[in-house]
C-alpha positions in Angstrom: -13.0 14.4 12.1 -10.5 15.0 14.9 -8.7 12.1 16.4 -6.9 11.9 19.7 -3.2 11.4 19.6 -2.3 7.7 19.9 1.1 6.2 20.6 0.1 3.0 18.8 -1.0 5.0 15.7 2.2 6.9 15.7 4.2 3.6 15.8 2.1 2.2 13.0 2.7 5.3 10.9 6.5 5.3 11.7 6.7 1.6 10.8 5.0 2.2 7.4 7.2 5.2 6.7 10.3 3.1 7.2 9.0 0.0 5.4 9.7 -0.5 1.7 7.7 -3.8 1.6 4.1 -2.5 1.4 3.2 -4.7 4.4 -0.2 -6.3 5.2 -2.0 -5.3 8.4 -0.9 -8.8 9.8 2.7 -8.0 9.2 2.4 -4.6 10.8 0.8 -6.3 13.8 3.4 -9.1 14.0 6.3 -6.6 13.9 4.8 -4.1 16.4 3.5 -6.7 18.8 7.2 -7.3 19.8 7.4 -3.7 21.2 3.7 -3.3 22.2 2.6 -6.5 23.9 -1.0 -5.4 24.4 -1.5 -4.7 20.8 -4.3 -6.4 19.0 -4.9 -7.0 15.3 -8.2 -5.1 15.5 -6.3 -2.1 16.9 -4.0 -2.2 14.0 -6.9 -2.3 11.5 -8.7 0.6 13.3 -5.6 2.7 13.4 -4.8 2.0 9.7 -8.3 3.2 8.8 -7.8 6.4 10.9 -4.5 7.0 9.1 -6.2 6.4 5.7 -9.0 8.9 6.7 -6.3 11.4 7.7 -4.6 11.0 4.3 -1.4 9.7 5.8 -1.6 6.1 4.6 -3.0 4.5 1.5 -4.5 1.0 1.2 -3.3 -1.0 -1.8 -5.9 -3.6 -2.7 -4.6 -6.0 -5.3 -7.7 -8.1 -5.8 -7.0 -11.4 -4.1 -5.2 -11.9 -0.9 -4.6 -9.2 1.8 -4.6 -5.5 1.3 -1.2 -3.8 1.5 -0.5 -0.5 3.1 2.0 2.3 2.6 2.7 5.8 4.0 4.0 7.1 0.6 1.0 8.9 -0.6 2.6 10.9 -3.4 1.5 9.6 -6.8 3.6 6.7 -8.0 3.3 3.3 -9.7 3.8 -0.3 -8.4 5.4 -3.5 -9.7 3.6 -6.5 -8.3 5.0 -10.0 -8.6 2.3 -12.6 -9.5 4.4 -15.4 -8.0 5.7 -14.2 -4.6 3.4 -11.1 -4.1 6.3 -8.7 -3.7 5.2 -5.1 -4.3 7.8 -2.5 -5.3 7.5 1.2 -6.0 8.3 2.2 -9.6 9.5 5.7 -10.4 8.1 7.0 -13.7 6.8 10.4 -14.6 3.1 10.7 -13.9 0.8 11.5 -16.8 -1.9 13.9 -15.8 -3.2 13.8 -19.4 -4.6 10.3 -18.6 -7.0 11.9 -16.1 -8.0 14.6 -18.7 -8.5 12.0 -21.4 -10.8 9.9 -19.2 -12.8 12.9 -18.2 -13.3 13.9 -21.8 -14.5 10.4 -22.7 -16.8 10.0 -19.8 -19.0 12.0 -17.4 -16.6 11.0 -14.5 -14.6 13.6 -12.5 -11.2 12.0 -12.1 -9.4 13.0 -9.0 -6.4 10.6 -9.3 -5.5 7.3 -11.0 -3.5 4.3 -10.0 -1.5 2.1 -12.3 0.1 -1.2 -11.2 2.2 -3.4 -13.4 2.0 -7.2 -12.8 4.6 -9.8 -13.8 7.5 -11.6 -12.2 10.2 -10.0 -10.0 13.9 -10.8 -10.8 14.1 -13.4 -8.0 11.0 -15.3 -9.3 12.3 -15.0 -12.9 15.5 -16.8 -11.8 13.8 -19.6 -10.0 14.2 -22.4 -12.5 12.2 -20.4 -15.1 9.2 -22.3 -13.9 5.8 -21.2 -15.3 2.9 -21.0 -12.8 
């Protein structure tokens, strides 16, 4: 599907490309509202969906809470803090053999995989060593 060019969409994409925090739609909205007073949260969600459809952005659902978004679409892994919710990219060689193994064990055609590691970030580890 062909989409008309949109200044709002371009600003959302630029914001995501510059962000390293894997922001929620609400954070994207809050940050861009400063420069685009007429921006609505619905517009942000619609444009995020267009960018996802175009393959320029990916949605990162982590189960509970809000989805996160990022413009880095090349395969990579994430570290997710269970306490504060921080999401960080983690550089590690991809293992295409995982896709092949799953395909051999099932009747499923694997196109890609996503692996996220959950635990505590350094900052949360250092906060009085409290357990949840």
